[in-house]
PDB file of N, CA, C and O in Angstrom:
ATOM      1  N   UNK A   1      -4.715  -0.008 -11.236  1.00  0.00           N
ATOM      2  CA  UNK A   1      -4.180  -1.326 -11.497  1.00  0.00           C
ATOM      3  C   UNK A   1      -4.043  -2.074 -10.170  1.00  0.00           C
ATOM      4  O   UNK A   1      -3.531  -1.526  -9.194  1.00  0.00           O
ATOM      5  N   UNK A   2      -4.490  -3.296 -10.140  1.00  0.00           N
ATOM      6  CA  UNK A   2      -4.419  -4.117  -8.929  1.00  0.00           C
ATOM      7  C   UNK A   2      -2.964  -4.331  -8.527  1.00  0.00           C
ATOM      8  O   UNK A   2      -2.065  -4.312  -9.369  1.00  0.00           O
ATOM      9  N   UNK A   3      -2.751  -4.529  -7.268  1.00  0.00           N
ATOM     10  CA  UNK A   3      -1.411  -4.721  -6.719  1.00  0.00           C
ATOM     11  C   UNK A   3      -1.269  -6.159  -6.277  1.00  0.00           C
ATOM     12  O   UNK A   3      -2.195  -6.740  -5.712  1.00  0.00           O
ATOM     13  N   UNK A   4      -0.110  -6.729  -6.532  1.00  0.00           N
ATOM     14  CA  UNK A   4       0.164  -8.091  -6.098  1.00  0.00           C
ATOM     15  C   UNK A   4       1.578  -8.130  -5.524  1.00  0.00           C
ATOM     16  O   UNK A   4       2.532  -7.665  -6.148  1.00  0.00           O
ATOM     17  N   UNK A   5       1.690  -8.694  -4.324  1.00  0.00           N
ATOM     18  CA  UNK A   5       3.011  -8.831  -3.727  1.00  0.00           C
ATOM     19  C   UNK A   5       3.712 -10.048  -4.294  1.00  0.00           C
ATOM     20  O   UNK A   5       3.064 -11.015  -4.695  1.00  0.00           O
ATOM     21  N   UNK A   6       5.042 -10.001  -4.329  1.00  0.00           N
ATOM     22  CA  UNK A   6       5.829 -11.121  -4.803  1.00  0.00           C
ATOM     23  C   UNK A   6       5.684 -12.320  -3.872  1.00  0.00           C
ATOM     24  O   UNK A   6       5.225 -12.189  -2.737  1.00  0.00           O
ATOM     25  N   UNK A   7       6.080 -13.480  -4.363  1.00  0.00           N
ATOM     26  CA  UNK A   7       5.954 -14.717  -3.592  1.00  0.00           C
ATOM     27  C   UNK A   7       6.806 -14.701  -2.324  1.00  0.00           C
ATOM     28  O   UNK A   7       6.513 -15.428  -1.374  1.00  0.00           O
ATOM     29  N   UNK A   8       7.844 -13.889  -2.299  1.00  0.00           N
ATOM     30  CA  UNK A   8       8.744 -13.831  -1.145  1.00  0.00           C
ATOM     31  C   UNK A   8       8.367 -12.741  -0.139  1.00  0.00           C
ATOM     32  O   UNK A   8       9.159 -12.396   0.738  1.00  0.00           O
ATOM     33  N   UNK A   9       7.155 -12.205  -0.274  1.00  0.00           N
ATOM     34  CA  UNK A   9       6.711 -11.133   0.624  1.00  0.00           C
ATOM     35  C   UNK A   9       5.578 -11.651   1.500  1.00  0.00           C
ATOM     36  O   UNK A   9       4.559 -12.133   1.006  1.00  0.00           O
ATOM     37  N   UNK A  10       5.776 -11.540   2.799  1.00  0.00           N
ATOM     38  CA  UNK A  10       4.743 -11.905   3.773  1.00  0.00           C
ATOM     39  C   UNK A  10       4.160 -10.627   4.353  1.00  0.00           C
ATOM     40  O   UNK A  10       4.871  -9.635   4.521  1.00  0.00           O
ATOM     41  N   UNK A  11       2.867 -10.649   4.660  1.00  0.00           N
ATOM     42  CA  UNK A  11       2.217  -9.488   5.250  1.00  0.00           C
ATOM     43  C   UNK A  11       1.534  -9.875   6.554  1.00  0.00           C
ATOM     44  O   UNK A  11       1.071 -11.004   6.723  1.00  0.00           O
ATOM     45  N   UNK A  12       1.483  -8.923   7.463  1.00  0.00           N
ATOM     46  CA  UNK A  12       0.771  -9.124   8.724  1.00  0.00           C
ATOM     47  C   UNK A  12       0.179  -7.786   9.149  1.00  0.00           C
ATOM     48  O   UNK A  12       0.891  -6.789   9.267  1.00  0.00           O
ATOM     49  N   UNK A  13      -1.120  -7.776   9.377  1.00  0.00           N
ATOM     50  CA  UNK A  13      -1.753  -6.559   9.874  1.00  0.00           C
ATOM     51  C   UNK A  13      -1.601  -6.511  11.386  1.00  0.00           C
ATOM     52  O   UNK A  13      -1.719  -7.528  12.070  1.00  0.00           O
ATOM     53  N   UNK A  14      -1.338  -5.310  11.897  1.00  0.00           N
ATOM     54  CA  UNK A  14      -1.178  -5.084  13.328  1.00  0.00           C
ATOM     55  C   UNK A  14      -2.175  -4.015  13.755  1.00  0.00           C
ATOM     56  O   UNK A  14      -2.948  -3.514  12.939  1.00  0.00           O
ATOM     57  N   UNK A  15      -2.152  -3.673  15.020  1.00  0.00           N
ATOM     58  CA  UNK A  15      -3.012  -2.602  15.513  1.00  0.00           C
ATOM     59  C   UNK A  15      -2.609  -1.244  14.950  1.00  0.00           C
ATOM     60  O   UNK A  15      -3.390  -0.294  15.008  1.00  0.00           O
ATOM     61  N   UNK A  16      -1.407  -1.145  14.409  1.00  0.00           N
ATOM     62  CA  UNK A  16      -0.858   0.132  13.950  1.00  0.00           C
ATOM     63  C   UNK A  16      -0.729   0.235  12.442  1.00  0.00           C
ATOM     64  O   UNK A  16      -0.307   1.277  11.940  1.00  0.00           O
ATOM     65  N   UNK A  17      -1.078  -0.809  11.700  1.00  0.00           N
ATOM     66  CA  UNK A  17      -0.945  -0.787  10.250  1.00  0.00           C
ATOM     67  C   UNK A  17      -0.642  -2.177   9.724  1.00  0.00           C
ATOM     68  O   UNK A  17      -1.238  -3.160  10.162  1.00  0.00           O
ATOM     69  N   UNK A  18       0.287  -2.255   8.784  1.00  0.00           N
ATOM     70  CA  UNK A  18       0.669  -3.532   8.184  1.00  0.00           C
ATOM     71  C   UNK A  18       2.179  -3.630   8.116  1.00  0.00           C
ATOM     72  O   UNK A  18       2.862  -2.648   7.827  1.00  0.00           O
ATOM     73  N   UNK A  19       2.690  -4.807   8.379  1.00  0.00           N
ATOM     74  CA  UNK A  19       4.119  -5.081   8.247  1.00  0.00           C
ATOM     75  C   UNK A  19       4.309  -5.964   7.019  1.00  0.00           C
ATOM     76  O   UNK A  19       3.605  -6.960   6.848  1.00  0.00           O
ATOM     77  N   UNK A  20       5.261  -5.596   6.168  1.00  0.00           N
ATOM     78  CA  UNK A  20       5.628  -6.376   4.998  1.00  0.00           C
ATOM     79  C   UNK A  20       7.029  -6.913   5.222  1.00  0.00           C
ATOM     80  O   UNK A  20       7.936  -6.149   5.550  1.00  0.00           O
ATOM     81  N   UNK A  21       7.220  -8.208   5.050  1.00  0.00           N
ATOM     82  CA  UNK A  21       8.531  -8.822   5.217  1.00  0.00           C
ATOM     83  C   UNK A  21       9.020  -9.312   3.869  1.00  0.00           C
ATOM     84  O   UNK A  21       8.381 -10.149   3.233  1.00  0.00           O
ATOM     85  N   UNK A  22      10.160  -8.785   3.434  1.00  0.00           N
ATOM     86  CA  UNK A  22      10.820  -9.253   2.215  1.00  0.00           C
ATOM     87  C   UNK A  22      11.751 -10.377   2.639  1.00  0.00           C
ATOM     88  O   UNK A  22      12.845 -10.130   3.146  1.00  0.00           O
ATOM     89  N   UNK A  23      11.314 -11.606   2.430  1.00  0.00           N
ATOM     90  CA  UNK A  23      12.066 -12.773   2.898  1.00  0.00           C
ATOM     91  C   UNK A  23      13.386 -12.953   2.168  1.00  0.00           C
ATOM     92  O   UNK A  23      14.311 -13.546   2.723  1.00  0.00           O
ATOM     93  N   UNK A  24      13.504 -12.453   0.928  1.00  0.00           N
ATOM     94  CA  UNK A  24      14.776 -12.539   0.185  1.00  0.00           C
ATOM     95  C   UNK A  24      15.859 -11.729   0.873  1.00  0.00           C
ATOM     96  O   UNK A  24      16.970 -12.211   1.093  1.00  0.00           O
ATOM     97  N   UNK A  25      15.522 -10.493   1.207  1.00  0.00           N
ATOM     98  CA  UNK A  25      16.506  -9.565   1.753  1.00  0.00           C
ATOM     99  C   UNK A  25      16.519  -9.548   3.275  1.00  0.00           C
ATOM    100  O   UNK A  25      17.436  -8.991   3.879  1.00  0.00           O
ATOM    101  N   UNK A  26      15.514 -10.149   3.900  1.00  0.00           N
ATOM    102  CA  UNK A  26      15.434 -10.120   5.353  1.00  0.00           C
ATOM    103  C   UNK A  26      15.092  -8.741   5.881  1.00  0.00           C
ATOM    104  O   UNK A  26      15.432  -8.407   7.016  1.00  0.00           O
ATOM    105  N   UNK A  27      14.416  -7.930   5.060  1.00  0.00           N
ATOM    106  CA  UNK A  27      14.043  -6.578   5.464  1.00  0.00           C
ATOM    107  C   UNK A  27      12.533  -6.489   5.630  1.00  0.00           C
ATOM    108  O   UNK A  27      11.784  -7.229   4.993  1.00  0.00           O
ATOM    109  N   UNK A  28      12.096  -5.580   6.490  1.00  0.00           N
ATOM    110  CA  UNK A  28      10.666  -5.388   6.635  1.00  0.00           C
ATOM    111  C   UNK A  28      10.303  -3.923   6.466  1.00  0.00           C
ATOM    112  O   UNK A  28      11.109  -3.023   6.701  1.00  0.00           O
ATOM    113  N   UNK A  29       9.085  -3.721   6.058  1.00  0.00           N
ATOM    114  CA  UNK A  29       8.517  -2.395   5.883  1.00  0.00           C
ATOM    115  C   UNK A  29       7.300  -2.303   6.784  1.00  0.00           C
ATOM    116  O   UNK A  29       6.589  -3.287   6.987  1.00  0.00           O
ATOM    117  N   UNK A  30       7.069  -1.136   7.314  1.00  0.00           N
ATOM    118  CA  UNK A  30       5.899  -0.930   8.168  1.00  0.00           C
ATOM    119  C   UNK A  30       5.022   0.142   7.539  1.00  0.00           C
ATOM    120  O   UNK A  30       5.472   1.267   7.319  1.00  0.00           O
ATOM    121  N   UNK A  31       3.783  -0.199   7.251  1.00  0.00           N
ATOM    122  CA  UNK A  31       2.829   0.747   6.675  1.00  0.00           C
ATOM    123  C   UNK A  31       1.914   1.279   7.769  1.00  0.00           C
ATOM    124  O   UNK A  31       1.430   0.526   8.614  1.00  0.00           O
ATOM    125  N   UNK A  32       1.685   2.576   7.741  1.00  0.00           N
ATOM    126  CA  UNK A  32       0.751   3.172   8.692  1.00  0.00           C
ATOM    127  C   UNK A  32      -0.683   2.875   8.237  1.00  0.00           C
ATOM    128  O   UNK A  32      -0.869   2.228   7.206  1.00  0.00           O
ATOM    129  N   UNK A  33      -1.687   3.325   8.971  1.00  0.00           N
ATOM    130  CA  UNK A  33      -3.071   3.021   8.588  1.00  0.00           C
ATOM    131  C   UNK A  33      -3.455   3.513   7.187  1.00  0.00           C
ATOM    132  O   UNK A  33      -4.228   2.847   6.499  1.00  0.00           O
ATOM    133  N   UNK A  34      -2.936   4.652   6.758  1.00  0.00           N
ATOM    134  CA  UNK A  34      -3.266   5.116   5.411  1.00  0.00           C
ATOM    135  C   UNK A  34      -2.640   4.220   4.352  1.00  0.00           C
ATOM    136  O   UNK A  34      -3.289   3.893   3.358  1.00  0.00           O
ATOM    137  N   UNK A  35      -1.387   3.820   4.552  1.00  0.00           N
ATOM    138  CA  UNK A  35      -0.738   2.896   3.631  1.00  0.00           C
ATOM    139  C   UNK A  35      -1.450   1.555   3.595  1.00  0.00           C
ATOM    140  O   UNK A  35      -1.580   0.936   2.540  1.00  0.00           O
ATOM    141  N   UNK A  36      -1.904   1.119   4.746  1.00  0.00           N
ATOM    142  CA  UNK A  36      -2.649  -0.141   4.826  1.00  0.00           C
ATOM    143  C   UNK A  36      -3.937  -0.068   4.019  1.00  0.00           C
ATOM    144  O   UNK A  36      -4.283  -1.014   3.311  1.00  0.00           O
ATOM    145  N   UNK A  37      -4.647   1.051   4.124  1.00  0.00           N
ATOM    146  CA  UNK A  37      -5.891   1.215   3.369  1.00  0.00           C
ATOM    147  C   UNK A  37      -5.622   1.213   1.864  1.00  0.00           C
ATOM    148  O   UNK A  37      -6.381   0.616   1.100  1.00  0.00           O
ATOM    149  N   UNK A  38      -4.559   1.870   1.440  1.00  0.00           N
ATOM    150  CA  UNK A  38      -4.197   1.890   0.024  1.00  0.00           C
ATOM    151  C   UNK A  38      -3.891   0.478  -0.458  1.00  0.00           C
ATOM    152  O   UNK A  38      -4.410   0.049  -1.488  1.00  0.00           O
ATOM    153  N   UNK A  39      -3.054  -0.246   0.274  1.00  0.00           N
ATOM    154  CA  UNK A  39      -2.670  -1.603  -0.125  1.00  0.00           C
ATOM    155  C   UNK A  39      -3.884  -2.524  -0.147  1.00  0.00           C
ATOM    156  O   UNK A  39      -4.049  -3.304  -1.084  1.00  0.00           O
ATOM    157  N   UNK A  40      -4.728  -2.443   0.867  1.00  0.00           N
ATOM    158  CA  UNK A  40      -5.950  -3.269   0.914  1.00  0.00           C
ATOM    159  C   UNK A  40      -6.828  -3.017  -0.308  1.00  0.00           C
ATOM    160  O   UNK A  40      -7.328  -3.953  -0.932  1.00  0.00           O
ATOM    161  N   UNK A  41      -7.005  -1.759  -0.634  1.00  0.00           N
ATOM    162  CA  UNK A  41      -7.853  -1.391  -1.775  1.00  0.00           C
ATOM    163  C   UNK A  41      -7.282  -1.937  -3.079  1.00  0.00           C
ATOM    164  O   UNK A  41      -8.018  -2.492  -3.895  1.00  0.00           O
ATOM    165  N   UNK A  42      -5.987  -1.785  -3.275  1.00  0.00           N
ATOM    166  CA  UNK A  42      -5.352  -2.247  -4.511  1.00  0.00           C
ATOM    167  C   UNK A  42      -5.304  -3.770  -4.601  1.00  0.00           C
ATOM    168  O   UNK A  42      -5.483  -4.334  -5.680  1.00  0.00           O
ATOM    169  N   UNK A  43      -5.065  -4.428  -3.485  1.00  0.00           N
ATOM    170  CA  UNK A  43      -5.005  -5.894  -3.499  1.00  0.00           C
ATOM    171  C   UNK A  43      -6.392  -6.512  -3.689  1.00  0.00           C
ATOM    172  O   UNK A  43      -6.509  -7.662  -4.112  1.00  0.00           O
ATOM    173  N   UNK A  44      -7.431  -5.754  -3.379  1.00  0.00           N
ATOM    174  CA  UNK A  44      -8.795  -6.235  -3.572  1.00  0.00           C
ATOM    175  C   UNK A  44      -9.262  -6.034  -5.015  1.00  0.00           C
ATOM    176  O   UNK A  44     -10.413  -6.317  -5.346  1.00  0.00           O
ATOM    177  N   UNK A  45      -8.365  -5.546  -5.866  1.00  0.00           N
ATOM    178  CA  UNK A  45      -8.698  -5.372  -7.274  1.00  0.00           C
ATOM    179  C   UNK A  45      -8.991  -3.946  -7.679  1.00  0.00           C
ATOM    180  O   UNK A  45      -9.262  -3.672  -8.848  1.00  0.00           O
ATOM    181  N   UNK A  46      -8.939  -3.032  -6.718  1.00  0.00           N
ATOM    182  CA  UNK A  46      -9.172  -1.629  -7.044  1.00  0.00           C
ATOM    183  C   UNK A  46      -7.972  -1.026  -7.754  1.00  0.00           C
ATOM    184  O   UNK A  46      -6.881  -1.596  -7.759  1.00  0.00           O
ATOM    185  N   UNK A  47      -8.193   0.135  -8.352  1.00  0.00           N
ATOM    186  CA  UNK A  47      -7.086   0.832  -8.983  1.00  0.00           C
ATOM    187  C   UNK A  47      -6.690   2.034  -8.129  1.00  0.00           C
ATOM    188  O   UNK A  47      -7.230   2.243  -7.042  1.00  0.00           O
ATOM    189  N   UNK A  48      -5.740   2.821  -8.633  1.00  0.00           N
ATOM    190  CA  UNK A  48      -5.248   3.954  -7.852  1.00  0.00           C
ATOM    191  C   UNK A  48      -6.360   4.957  -7.544  1.00  0.00           C
ATOM    192  O   UNK A  48      -6.380   5.549  -6.465  1.00  0.00           O
ATOM    193  N   UNK A  49      -7.286   5.151  -8.487  1.00  0.00           N
ATOM    194  CA  UNK A  49      -8.399   6.081  -8.247  1.00  0.00           C
ATOM    195  C   UNK A  49      -9.286   5.585  -7.101  1.00  0.00           C
ATOM    196  O   UNK A  49      -9.787   6.386  -6.312  1.00  0.00           O
ATOM    197  N   UNK A  50      -9.479   4.274  -7.009  1.00  0.00           N
ATOM    198  CA  UNK A  50     -10.244   3.707  -5.902  1.00  0.00           C
ATOM    199  C   UNK A  50      -9.526   3.942  -4.570  1.00  0.00           C
ATOM    200  O   UNK A  50     -10.161   4.229  -3.555  1.00  0.00           O
ATOM    201  N   UNK A  51      -8.202   3.816  -4.587  1.00  0.00           N
ATOM    202  CA  UNK A  51      -7.422   4.039  -3.368  1.00  0.00           C
ATOM    203  C   UNK A  51      -7.490   5.504  -2.945  1.00  0.00           C
ATOM    204  O   UNK A  51      -7.591   5.804  -1.756  1.00  0.00           O
ATOM    205  N   UNK A  52      -7.436   6.410  -3.909  1.00  0.00           N
ATOM    206  CA  UNK A  52      -7.570   7.843  -3.610  1.00  0.00           C
ATOM    207  C   UNK A  52      -8.935   8.107  -2.982  1.00  0.00           C
ATOM    208  O   UNK A  52      -9.033   8.819  -1.983  1.00  0.00           O
ATOM    209  N   UNK A  53      -9.982   7.538  -3.562  1.00  0.00           N
ATOM    210  CA  UNK A  53     -11.334   7.724  -3.021  1.00  0.00           C
ATOM    211  C   UNK A  53     -11.446   7.159  -1.608  1.00  0.00           C
ATOM    212  O   UNK A  53     -12.068   7.774  -0.741  1.00  0.00           O
ATOM    213  N   UNK A  54     -10.854   6.003  -1.374  1.00  0.00           N
ATOM    214  CA  UNK A  54     -10.889   5.392  -0.034  1.00  0.00           C
ATOM    215  C   UNK A  54     -10.206   6.293   0.988  1.00  0.00           C
ATOM    216  O   UNK A  54     -10.703   6.465   2.101  1.00  0.00           O
ATOM    217  N   UNK A  55      -9.067   6.869   0.609  1.00  0.00           N
ATOM    218  CA  UNK A  55      -8.351   7.761   1.538  1.00  0.00           C
ATOM    219  C   UNK A  55      -9.155   9.014   1.852  1.00  0.00           C
ATOM    220  O   UNK A  55      -9.237   9.428   3.008  1.00  0.00           O
ATOM    221  N   UNK A  56      -9.751   9.621   0.824  1.00  0.00           N
ATOM    222  CA  UNK A  56     -10.497  10.857   1.076  1.00  0.00           C
ATOM    223  C   UNK A  56     -11.773  10.607   1.866  1.00  0.00           C
ATOM    224  O   UNK A  56     -12.245  11.494   2.576  1.00  0.00           O
ATOM    225  N   UNK A  57     -12.336   9.408   1.750  1.00  0.00           N
ATOM    226  CA  UNK A  57     -13.525   9.065   2.533  1.00  0.00           C
ATOM    227  C   UNK A  57     -13.180   8.776   3.999  1.00  0.00           C
ATOM    228  O   UNK A  57     -13.938   9.120   4.905  1.00  0.00           O
ATOM    229  N   UNK A  58     -12.034   8.145   4.213  1.00  0.00           N
ATOM    230  CA  UNK A  58     -11.663   7.699   5.554  1.00  0.00           C
ATOM    231  C   UNK A  58     -10.928   8.768   6.366  1.00  0.00           C
ATOM    232  O   UNK A  58     -11.081   8.838   7.586  1.00  0.00           O
ATOM    233  N   UNK A  59     -10.136   9.593   5.695  1.00  0.00           N
ATOM    234  CA  UNK A  59      -9.293  10.571   6.378  1.00  0.00           C
ATOM    235  C   UNK A  59      -9.569  11.981   5.863  1.00  0.00           C
ATOM    236  O   UNK A  59     -10.097  12.153   4.764  1.00  0.00           O
ATOM    237  N   UNK A  60      -9.216  12.968   6.645  1.00  0.00           N
ATOM    238  CA  UNK A  60      -9.380  14.370   6.262  1.00  0.00           C
ATOM    239  C   UNK A  60      -8.201  14.770   5.380  1.00  0.00           C
ATOM    240  O   UNK A  60      -7.229  15.363   5.847  1.00  0.00           O
ATOM    241  N   UNK A  61      -8.308  14.431   4.084  1.00  0.00           N
ATOM    242  CA  UNK A  61      -7.222  14.675   3.149  1.00  0.00           C
ATOM    243  C   UNK A  61      -7.813  15.040   1.796  1.00  0.00           C
ATOM    244  O   UNK A  61      -8.842  14.494   1.397  1.00  0.00           O
ATOM    245  N   UNK A  62      -7.170  15.960   1.089  1.00  0.00           N
ATOM    246  CA  UNK A  62      -7.657  16.360  -0.229  1.00  0.00           C
ATOM    247  C   UNK A  62      -7.365  15.265  -1.259  1.00  0.00           C
ATOM    248  O   UNK A  62      -6.477  14.434  -1.066  1.00  0.00           O
ATOM    249  N   UNK A  63      -8.115  15.280  -2.336  1.00  0.00           N
ATOM    250  CA  UNK A  63      -7.915  14.293  -3.394  1.00  0.00           C
ATOM    251  C   UNK A  63      -6.533  14.427  -4.029  1.00  0.00           C
ATOM    252  O   UNK A  63      -5.914  13.422  -4.375  1.00  0.00           O
ATOM    253  N   UNK A  64      -6.048  15.644  -4.183  1.00  0.00           N
ATOM    254  CA  UNK A  64      -4.726  15.821  -4.801  1.00  0.00           C
ATOM    255  C   UNK A  64      -3.621  15.279  -3.896  1.00  0.00           C
ATOM    256  O   UNK A  64      -2.672  14.660  -4.377  1.00  0.00           O
ATOM    257  N   UNK A  65      -3.740  15.506  -2.599  1.00  0.00           N
ATOM    258  CA  UNK A  65      -2.745  14.974  -1.662  1.00  0.00           C
ATOM    259  C   UNK A  65      -2.845  13.452  -1.598  1.00  0.00           C
ATOM    260  O   UNK A  65      -1.821  12.770  -1.555  1.00  0.00           O
ATOM    261  N   UNK A  66      -4.057  12.913  -1.591  1.00  0.00           N
ATOM    262  CA  UNK A  66      -4.244  11.465  -1.565  1.00  0.00           C
ATOM    263  C   UNK A  66      -3.629  10.822  -2.803  1.00  0.00           C
ATOM    264  O   UNK A  66      -3.009   9.763  -2.706  1.00  0.00           O
ATOM    265  N   UNK A  67      -3.796  11.458  -3.978  1.00  0.00           N
ATOM    266  CA  UNK A  67      -3.220  10.918  -5.211  1.00  0.00           C
ATOM    267  C   UNK A  67      -1.701  10.896  -5.131  1.00  0.00           C
ATOM    268  O   UNK A  67      -1.070   9.923  -5.542  1.00  0.00           O
ATOM    269  N   UNK A  68      -1.112  11.966  -4.604  1.00  0.00           N
ATOM    270  CA  UNK A  68       0.349  12.008  -4.445  1.00  0.00           C
ATOM    271  C   UNK A  68       0.817  10.873  -3.545  1.00  0.00           C
ATOM    272  O   UNK A  68       1.804  10.201  -3.845  1.00  0.00           O
ATOM    273  N   UNK A  69       0.108  10.663  -2.443  1.00  0.00           N
ATOM    274  CA  UNK A  69       0.484   9.615  -1.491  1.00  0.00           C
ATOM    275  C   UNK A  69       0.332   8.222  -2.102  1.00  0.00           C
ATOM    276  O   UNK A  69       1.203   7.370  -1.926  1.00  0.00           O
ATOM    277  N   UNK A  70      -0.760   7.988  -2.810  1.00  0.00           N
ATOM    278  CA  UNK A  70      -0.982   6.684  -3.450  1.00  0.00           C
ATOM    279  C   UNK A  70       0.103   6.423  -4.488  1.00  0.00           C
ATOM    280  O   UNK A  70       0.696   5.344  -4.515  1.00  0.00           O
ATOM    281  N   UNK A  71       0.360   7.411  -5.341  1.00  0.00           N
ATOM    282  CA  UNK A  71       1.381   7.249  -6.377  1.00  0.00           C
ATOM    283  C   UNK A  71       2.751   6.964  -5.770  1.00  0.00           C
ATOM    284  O   UNK A  71       3.483   6.103  -6.259  1.00  0.00           O
ATOM    285  N   UNK A  72       3.097   7.683  -4.708  1.00  0.00           N
ATOM    286  CA  UNK A  72       4.407   7.493  -4.070  1.00  0.00           C
ATOM    287  C   UNK A  72       4.522   6.105  -3.452  1.00  0.00           C
ATOM    288  O   UNK A  72       5.554   5.451  -3.600  1.00  0.00           O
ATOM    289  N   UNK A  73       3.486   5.645  -2.765  1.00  0.00           N
ATOM    290  CA  UNK A  73       3.534   4.325  -2.127  1.00  0.00           C
ATOM    291  C   UNK A  73       3.641   3.221  -3.166  1.00  0.00           C
ATOM    292  O   UNK A  73       4.467   2.319  -3.033  1.00  0.00           O
ATOM    293  N   UNK A  74       2.811   3.287  -4.201  1.00  0.00           N
ATOM    294  CA  UNK A  74       2.845   2.254  -5.245  1.00  0.00           C
ATOM    295  C   UNK A  74       4.214   2.233  -5.919  1.00  0.00           C
ATOM    296  O   UNK A  74       4.768   1.163  -6.171  1.00  0.00           O
ATOM    297  N   UNK A  75       4.755   3.405  -6.208  1.00  0.00           N
ATOM    298  CA  UNK A  75       6.080   3.494  -6.828  1.00  0.00           C
ATOM    299  C   UNK A  75       7.142   2.867  -5.927  1.00  0.00           C
ATOM    300  O   UNK A  75       7.988   2.117  -6.414  1.00  0.00           O
ATOM    301  N   UNK A  76       7.119   3.153  -4.645  1.00  0.00           N
ATOM    302  CA  UNK A  76       8.103   2.594  -3.715  1.00  0.00           C
ATOM    303  C   UNK A  76       7.972   1.083  -3.604  1.00  0.00           C
ATOM    304  O   UNK A  76       8.981   0.378  -3.576  1.00  0.00           O
ATOM    305  N   UNK A  77       6.753   0.576  -3.542  1.00  0.00           N
ATOM    306  CA  UNK A  77       6.555  -0.871  -3.442  1.00  0.00           C
ATOM    307  C   UNK A  77       7.057  -1.584  -4.695  1.00  0.00           C
ATOM    308  O   UNK A  77       7.653  -2.658  -4.604  1.00  0.00           O
ATOM    309  N   UNK A  78       6.819  -0.994  -5.857  1.00  0.00           N
ATOM    310  CA  UNK A  78       7.268  -1.615  -7.106  1.00  0.00           C
ATOM    311  C   UNK A  78       8.776  -1.466  -7.277  1.00  0.00           C
ATOM    312  O   UNK A  78       9.440  -2.417  -7.689  1.00  0.00           O
ATOM    313  N   UNK A  79       9.321  -0.317  -6.975  1.00  0.00           N
ATOM    314  CA  UNK A  79      10.769  -0.078  -7.108  1.00  0.00           C
ATOM    315  C   UNK A  79      11.567  -0.997  -6.183  1.00  0.00           C
ATOM    316  O   UNK A  79      12.645  -1.467  -6.545  1.00  0.00           O
ATOM    317  N   UNK A  80      11.035  -1.247  -5.000  1.00  0.00           N
ATOM    318  CA  UNK A  80      11.724  -2.096  -4.023  1.00  0.00           C
ATOM    319  C   UNK A  80      11.644  -3.570  -4.382  1.00  0.00           C
ATOM    320  O   UNK A  80      12.355  -4.391  -3.802  1.00  0.00           O
ATOM    321  N   UNK A  81      10.778  -3.914  -5.341  1.00  0.00           N
ATOM    322  CA  UNK A  81      10.611  -5.299  -5.727  1.00  0.00           C
ATOM    323  C   UNK A  81       9.607  -6.055  -4.863  1.00  0.00           C
ATOM    324  O   UNK A  81       9.455  -7.268  -5.009  1.00  0.00           O
ATOM    325  N   UNK A  82       8.922  -5.350  -3.965  1.00  0.00           N
ATOM    326  CA  UNK A  82       7.931  -5.997  -3.111  1.00  0.00           C
ATOM    327  C   UNK A  82       6.646  -6.299  -3.865  1.00  0.00           C
ATOM    328  O   UNK A  82       5.981  -7.297  -3.588  1.00  0.00           O
ATOM    329  N   UNK A  83       6.294  -5.440  -4.818  1.00  0.00           N
ATOM    330  CA  UNK A  83       5.011  -5.595  -5.513  1.00  0.00           C
ATOM    331  C   UNK A  83       5.200  -5.561  -7.014  1.00  0.00           C
ATOM    332  O   UNK A  83       6.170  -5.016  -7.541  1.00  0.00           O
ATOM    333  N   UNK A  84       4.237  -6.163  -7.677  1.00  0.00           N
ATOM    334  CA  UNK A  84       4.223  -6.185  -9.146  1.00  0.00           C
ATOM    335  C   UNK A  84       3.114  -5.287  -9.640  1.00  0.00           C
ATOM    336  O   UNK A  84       2.919  -5.155 -10.848  1.00  0.00           O
TER     337      UNK A  84
END
């Protein structure tokens, strides 16, 4: 399922990953390069399986571990109210 950030969330890519700013709460989140790849894939219209494939292609990680990481990140982004 594609990922969409709320209207109050700003993003900025850095040399180290991506920073997400929740303007409502004044809090920010910092994603490492793997989190950035997952978010990029999902925001481009890919689903969780596409994000898992992207991680296993880019990094030395098993598909089962990549799925756990993708599921955890998506859950945290949605639970925090940053993403829909």
